DRENBAVO-531775 format. One record per residue (C-alpha): x, y, z; residue in three letters. Coordinates in steps of 0.1 Angstrom, whole numbers, plus 5000, padded with zeros to 4 digits. Last residue first. Example, Ala and Ser with C-alpha at 12.3 -4.5 7.8 and 13.67 -1.06 7.14 Angstrom:
2
513749895071SER 512349555078ALA 
This chain:
718
937254106337THR 940654066320THR 939153886290PRO 940053526282GLY 942753296294PRO 944353236260ASP 945552876261ALA 947752636279PRO 945752336292ARG 945852296330ALA 943752606331LEU 940852416315MET 941052136341ALA 940952386370ALA 938152576353GLU 936052266350ALA 936552176386SER 935652526397LEU 932552526375PRO 931152196390GLY 930651886368ARG 926851916366ALA 927252296367TYR 929452316337LEU 927552056317ARG 924252236323LEU 925952566316ARG 927052436282LEU 923652286275LEU 921952626282ALA 924452806259LEU 923752566231ASP 920052596235ARG 920252976233GLY 922652956203THR 920052756183GLY 916852636199ARG 915152696233LEU 912552506254ALA 914352186262VAL 917852336269ALA 916052626287ARG 914452386311ALA 917652206318ALA 919452536323SER 916952656348GLY 917052336369ALA 920852316368LEU 921152686377VAL 918752656406GLY 920452336419ALA 923752526418ARG 922352806438ALA 921252576466THR 924552396464HIS 926352726468TRP 924252836497GLY 924852516515THR 928652526509ALA 928852876524GLY 926953196515PHE 929653456512HIS 932653246502LYS 930852956485ARG 928753206465LEU 931653406454TYR 933853106444ARG 930952946426GLU 930253266407GLN 933953286398SER 933852936383ALA 930753056364HIS 932653336348PHE 935753146341HIS 933852866324THR 931653096304GLU 934653296292ARG 936552976282ARG 933552846263THR 933053186246PRO 936553176230ASP 937253496211GLY 939353656238SER 940554016244THR 937354156229ALA 935154006257GLY 933254336259GLY 933854616234LEU 933454876261HIS 933155246251LEU 932655476280ALA 929955736289ARG 929755976317VAL 926456156323GLU 924955816336PRO 927255796366VAL 926655446381ALA 927155436419LEU 928455206446HIS 927855236483ARG 929755176515ARG 928455066549GLY 931154806558LEU 929054516544LEU 928754716512THR 932454736509ALA 932754356512ARG 930054336485TYR 932054566462ALA 935254366466TRP 933354046459ASP 931654186428THR 934954346416GLU 936554006417GLU 933453856401ALA 935353776368TYR 938753606363LEU 941153436386PHE 939153506418PHE 941353356445SER 943253686443GLU 940653856466ASP 940954226457PHE 942754456481PRO 941454596515GLY 937954716524VAL 939055016545GLN 942255096526GLU 940555066492LEU 937655266505ALA 939955546516ASP 941355556481ALA 938055566462ARG 937755306434LEU 936955416399MET 935555146376LEU 935655096339VAL 935454716332SER 934554656368GLY 930854626368ILE 928854856392VAL 927454696424PHE 924054626439SER 922454566473ARG 922454926488ASP 921255076455ALA 918354846453PRO 918454616422THR 915054466418ARG 914354136401ARG 911454146377LEU 913554076346ALA 915053776364GLY 911653606367LEU 912353316344GLY 912153036370VAL 915952996370ALA 916653366374GLU 914553386406ILE 916353066416TRP 919753226412THR 918553536431GLY 917653316461ALA 921153156461PRO 922753506459SER 924653716433PRO 924754086441TYR 922354296420PRO 923754446388TRP 924554796376VAL 926454836343VAL 923954716317ARG 925154796282ALA 923855066258ALA 924154996221GLU 926555216202GLY 927554936178ASP 931054896194GLY 929354866229ASP 928055136251VAL 928755206287GLN 927455426315ALA 930255526338PRO 931455366370GLY 931655476406VAL 933255316437SER 933355336475ALA 930755606481LEU 929955666518ASP 931456016520PRO 929156156492ALA 930256386464GLU 933756236463HIS 932955976437LEU 931056226416ARG 934256436413GLY 936256136404GLN 933856026377LEU 934056376362THR 937856346363LEU 937656026343VAL 935156186319ASP 937656466311GLU 940456206306PRO 938356026280SER 937255666283VAL 938055356262VAL 937454986271ALA 938854666256ASP 942154686277PRO 939954716308ASN 940355026330LEU 940455026368LEU 940555386379LEU 942355436412VAL 942055716438ASP 945255856451SER 946655806486GLY 949955666477PRO 951055826444THR 952655576420GLN 950955286437ARG 953154986440ARG 951054766462ARG 947954876443LEU 949654766410ALA 950254416421HIS 946754406437ASN 945254486403VAL 947254206386GLY 946253956413ALA 942654046408ALA 942854016370PHE 944453676370GLY 947753536384GLY 949453536350ASN 953053526360ARG 956253746360GLY 954454026377PRO 955454266349ASP 954854626357LEU 955054906330TYR 954655266341ARG 952955456314ALA 954555716292GLY 952355606262ALA 955455486243LEU 956555296275GLU 953155116277ALA 953055026240VAL 956654886242GLU 955954686273ARG 952854546256ILE 954954436226GLU 957554286248PRO 954854056262MET 954953946299SER 951453806297SER 950153936330ASN 951254286320ASP 950354536346VAL 950054876329VAL 950155196351THR 949155536339LEU 949255876358PRO 946756106341LEU 946756356312LYS 950056286293GLY 948455986275VAL 944855936286LEU 943155926251PRO 945755666239SER 945755426268LEU 942755226258ALA 943655216221ASP 947255106228ARG 946054836252VAL 943654716224LEU 946554696200ASP 948654516225PRO 946154226227SER 948054006252GLY 946953986289TYR 946654326302ALA 945754486336VAL 945154856332LEU 945455086362VAL 944755456359VAL 945955666388GLU 943455926399PRO 944556286402PRO 945256396438LEU 942756636453ARG 944056986459GLU 941757136433SER 938657046452GLY 937956766476SER 939056556506PRO 942856586504PRO 944456246504ALA 945856126537GLY 945255776526THR 943255606553GLY 941255916559SER 940855916596THR 938455776620HIS 940055776655GLU 939055496677GLY 942655466688GLY 943955356654ALA 943155266619ARG 939455296613THR 939055406577SER 936455656569THR 933955716541GLY 931255516559ALA 931255526596PRO 933355236610ALA 931554906611PRO 929454776639SER 929654396638ALA 933254436650PRO 931954476686SER 934554616710PRO 934654956692HIS 936055206718ALA 938054926736THR 939354786704ALA 940255136690HIS 942255206721GLU 943954876718TYR 944954956682LEU 946255296692ALA 948355126719LEU 949654876693TYR 950755166671ARG 952555336699ARG 954255006709ALA 955554956673VAL 956855316673GLU 958655256706PRO 959954926693TRP 961655096662ALA 960154986629CYS 959755346615SER 963255416626ALA 964455126604ALA 962955296573ARG 964755616582ALA 968055436586LEU 967555256553GLY 966855576535GLN 970155726547ALA 972055416539ARG 970455376506LEU 971255736496ALA 974855686506GLU 975155366486ALA 973555536456LEU 975955826458ASP 978955586460PRO 977955396428GLU 980255106423ASP 979654976458VAL 975854946457VAL 975954876420ARG 977954556426VAL 975154406447LEU 972554516421ALA 974354356392GLU 974854026410ARG 971154006420LEU 970054086384ALA 972353806371VAL 971253556399ALA 967553606391ASP 965753366415GLY 963353636428PRO 963353956407PRO 965554226421VAL 964854496447LEU 967354766458LEU 967054926492GLY 965255206511ALA 962555276485GLY 961254916487GLY 962854736516VAL 959954656540VAL 956954676517ASP 958954526488PRO 960154256511LEU 956654146521ALA 956453866496GLY 959053886469SER 960954156450ASP 964153996462SER 966454196484ALA 969554416482VAL 970254596514VAL 972554886523PRO 974154866558THR 973655156582GLY 973254936612CYS 969455006613ALA 969454896576MET 970954566587ALA 968354516613GLU 965554606590VAL 966754356563ALA 967254086590VAL 963554126600ARG 962354026565GLY 958554036568PHE 956453746556GLN 958753616529GLU 956953366507ILE 955853016517TRP 953752726505GLY 953852746467PRO 957352906468THR 958553256460ASP 962253296467LEU 964253496492SER 967553666481PRO 968053886512VAL 971554026504ALA 973354256529LEU 975754516515VAL 979254646522ASP 979354436553LEU 981254476586SER 978454666603ARG 975954376598TYR 978454126613PHE 979154346643ALA 975454366650VAL 975153986648LEU 978153926671ASP 976754176696ASP 973553976700GLY 973253666678THR 975053486651LEU 974253146636PRO 977052976617GLY 980153146602VAL 980152996567PHE 982653186545ARG 982653216507VAL 985353386486ARG 987853136501ASP 987152896472GLY 984252976449LEU 984052616436ALA 983752496471ARG 980552696476ALA 978252426461ARG 979452166485ASP 978952416514ARG 975452496501LEU 974552126500ALA 975752076536ARG 973952386549ALA 970652316532SER 968752196563PRO 969652496584GLY 972352726597ASP 973053086599GLY 975553356589ALA 976753336553LEU 979753546543THR 980153616506VAL 983053776488HIS 982053936454LEU 984954086435ARG 985453756416ASP 982253816397ASP 980653516380ASP 980353286410ARG 978953556433ALA 975553556416ALA 975353176417ALA 976253186454LEU 973353436460LEU 970953216440VAL 971952916462ASP 971053126492VAL 967553156479GLY 965753146513LYS 963252886500HIS 965852616499PRO 966952656535ALA 970052796552LEU 968053006577ARG 969053366583GLY 971853616577ALA 973453686543TYR 976453906538GLY 978254066509VAL 981754206511HIS 982754356478VAL 986454296471PRO 988454576455GLY 988054736421GLY 987555076436ALA 988355056473PRO 985754886495PRO 983555096517GLY 983855416538THR 982755766530GLY 979855776552PRO 980055536582ARG 977555246580GLY 980055076556PRO 982054916584GLY 985255046599PRO 987854776597ALA 988554516624SER 986254236611ALA 986954326575VAL 990654246570GLY 990153886562ASP 986553786557PRO 984553736589LEU 984353466616LEU 988153416614SER 988553726637SER 987253516665PRO 984353686684GLY 982253926666PRO 984954166654ALA 983954526660VAL 982654746632ALA 982555106644GLU 979055236646GLY 975655236629PRO 972755106650SER 971154776659PHE 971354756697VAL 969855086709SER 967755076677LEU 965854766689ASP 963854646659VAL 960154566658GLY 958054366635LEU 956054606615PRO 952354696623VAL 949854676594VAL 946454746609GLU 943154576604VAL 940254736622ALA 937254506629GLY 935254296604ARG 937754036595ALA 935953796571GLY 938453596550LYS 938953876525THR 939854116553ARG 942253856567VAL 943853816533ILE 944154186525GLY 945954256557ALA 948253956552ALA 949254096518ALA 950154426534GLU 952654286559ASN 953054246596CYS 949454206606VAL 947454336636SER 943854246637VAL 941054436655ALA 937854396674ALA 938054026665ALA 934653836664GLY 934553746627ARG 938253686625LEU 938153416652ALA 935053256638ALA 936453236603ALA 939853106615GLU 938452836637PHE 936052716610ALA 938952686585ARG 940952506611PHE 938152246615PRO 938152176586TRP 941052206561PRO 942752536555TYR 942152746524ARG 945352936519LYS 945753296506PRO 949453336510ILE 950553636532ASN 950053466566GLN 951653706592ALA 948553726614SER 947753866648TYR 944453886667LEU 942954146690VAL 940254066716TYR 937454256732PRO 937054146769PRO 934553876778ALA 932953986810PRO 934053766839ARG 931853506857ARG 933353336887ALA 931353576910ARG 928053436900GLY 927253216870PRO 929753116843LEU 928953226807LEU 931753486804ALA 934353246815ARG 933252996789LEU 933653256761ARG 937253336772ARG 938052966775LEU 936752906739ALA 938753206727LEU 941953066743ILE 941452716728GLU 940652846693ALA 943753066693THR 945852776705ALA 944552556678LEU 945752806652ALA 943552946624PHE 943653306636PRO 947453306639GLU 948753366674GLU 949653696691HIS 946353686710LEU 945754026726ASP 942954036752LEU 941854396759VAL 940454586789ASP 941054296812TRP 939354176844GLU 940853866860GLN 939453516856GLY 941053506822LEU 944453476839ALA 943253176859ARG 941852996829TRP 944953056809LEU 947152926837PRO 945052606839GLY 944552546802PRO 948052396795ALA 948652566761TYR 947852416727VAL 949952326697PHE 949052276660LEU 949452626645ALA 952952706657PRO 954052336654HIS 955552206686SER 952752026704GLY 951552056740PHE 952652366758THR 953452446794ARG 952952806803VAL 955753056812GLY 954553366829GLU 955553716821VAL 955254016844PRO 959054116845GLU 960154166881GLY 963754046873PRO 963953966836ARG 962053656825PRO 963953356810THR 961653156788LEU 963752866773PRO 964852876737VAL 965152536719THR 967252596689THR 966252506653GLY 965252856643GLY 963252916674GLU 962052596691ASP 959952706722TRP 960252696759ALA 957952786788ARG 955552916762ALA 954253266768SER 951653446789LEU 952153826792LEU 950854086815GLU 950554446804VAL 949554746825GLU 949755036801LEU 951655366809GLY 953555416776ALA 956655256792ALA 954454956798ARG 953654946761LEU 957354966752GLY 958154686776ARG 955454476760GLU 956854536725ARG 960454476738GLU 959254126745ARG 960554006711TRP 964154066723ALA 963753816752ASP 962753526729VAL 960153326748VAL 957653576734ALA 957153346705SER 954453156723HIS 952353476725SER 949453556748VAL 948853926758ARG 946554036786LEU 946154416786ILE 944954646814ARG 944455016805MET 
């Protein structure tokens, strides 16, 4: 198999281990990279090893998303025949658009100059759902739509590229680590002994069982990386300030260096700045530590995308304490300790625990070594090989994987979760309840399920009363620390699944269902391989049946409703969804479709997820023999807020799936219908029509933004 890879970051010799691993597996891999690139504030020139098939290409621009390559070398390379083109650039980047345009142009040339356009694979690390300005938004959409596969380095990025239109396989592949370099061993001083705290550079590091600081002695804490505000180094200094045992060594440089030095003066010689470390010096640094801290912060424009230093330290046998931020829970969770971002007290307590509890430290070392092994370059190469095999077997992403399967590698269709397919071996579903206030409703919803099923409560309101209700019910309590909406709450639970591979039942706080009915739903969910979700029939507090199956919103559907023909609108099974107040999601569908789109604050998040599943060949089913109680809107008594959230989500959905033109077509239909109803109706019907008329005249998203700027109850969870 012949692979052409393009990656500006491959100027770093260590990052080219991926290509070396692929060549060792028998692939012919040629690489185009930048001639030189700024890595961490230092210009790194491309220095190929003897005989290494890598070519440096001149670049114009220095921002990773705003640069282009000199087209000549790209054009010549694309003139050869390749099985796969692998672009290790973000989908929205100018360089990606440039290369894909040249690929397309090559395929249109006449005669011998023409070359078939090879299937292409993209890469993304972006774990914040950003809406880029035109034309970058158009570049991103087109690139994702045509990609046979996308590799990402964290779970959040996987969800984002799926949400933004990726139709091919999406695979989370870690950033690699060289275990022949980063490994436990004797701590050797990295250069001058003054680089590290006194007595540590020449002492055996903590990677060896049974070593570490004496009881009550100093705890040697390290940090490696950029000295920048978003990295949370100031939080680490605050943690060390209140415990004299904590001695901190900071390896790195950056814009915050001077401010951090000023702040560290109060700690005296308990803080050392050793500057950037590489190679053997960095390895010796990791080995010299009792614990590595990765105190990254959440910011509006950046959260941790992987955390390579954490993997490197774990490979050296050093325990890690990291923020519960960005991709760090995926990388460190289970192999290190996680603390809330920005919480200096929790960070200090975790750092001290590692050395005060020898059994914990040993367990973290063992788990860390296992986690690092999963990120070794040979494993990374193996997973890329599988992705390439899938791309060659399925070059057109317009043809989704067979329903009921998740395409992960090599054209193999496997259950994305490893869950047994049916029968008594099937894992019980995990019940996820996203709450905002209303602890009495939460108690009523959980009560029938206590002791029968795994329960998880995500509390968007951070209320002690809800924590108490959850703990009394034996449920796991998760506090995201913010109200990001229903979709964000669901994703928070999905990333922390109690039993990976289990189906998930989404349960509103104002809904009640029995455990027997939950298991019946699960049985129906697995009757057909193309089912993605099932939901029960529902009744309200008066026993009246509620509608649970609805057609997908569309501009045409909006006009049908506007002219009063909504009752005649058909809801075919392959173009409809089941509402999310009580909804069971199949595990392999969750992996295939991805998480919920967190841009939906409230309402339509299940509609969007279901529509994405339908595009992949999945179905949704109502199960009439199962009945649930749903009070509907019981967590909020403000109909104006509910209407605003609902129609803002409709605007998001229509813009996302039908574009600006589709949205404005639908908006005109609602305005026309609401105006007619405002004239024809009286009482509450007229009031509702006038409210919608005002909403759509202003724009529901604009109205929602203004409303959210005012503190108030955000309404029901779905």
